[in-house]
C-alpha positions, 0 to 999 in steps of 0.5 A: 106373640108369635113363636117360630122355631128357626132351624139350622142345619150344619154341614161341618163334613162338607167344610173342605179345607185347602191346604197347600195343593190339596182339599181336604174335609175338615174332620179329615185334617183334624184326625190326621193332625191329632194323630200326628201329634199324638206320634209325637209326644208318643216319641218324645215321651219313649226317647226321655224315658229311655234317655234318663232311666235314673230321673223321675220319669213320672211325667212321661209315664202319664204322657204315655197313658193318657195318649194310648188312652185315646185309641184304646177303646172303652170296655162295653159291658154287653148282657150275653144270653 
């Protein structure tokens, strides 16, 4: 039996998407969409908390904290010599 190994190279960063009148990389488009959706959720949550202070706003605070954790880097425990 011949055991052949086939290597497949992935060049996802090289993929160009054409949207409207521009050519952009796939990773850049995904990043921009993620940031825009995050801003929409943040604005919506803040608006709902501000306009309904007497209601239970725990779901909106949960949305705020989950979106913010995407952008706050995790702490690192580096040993200082």
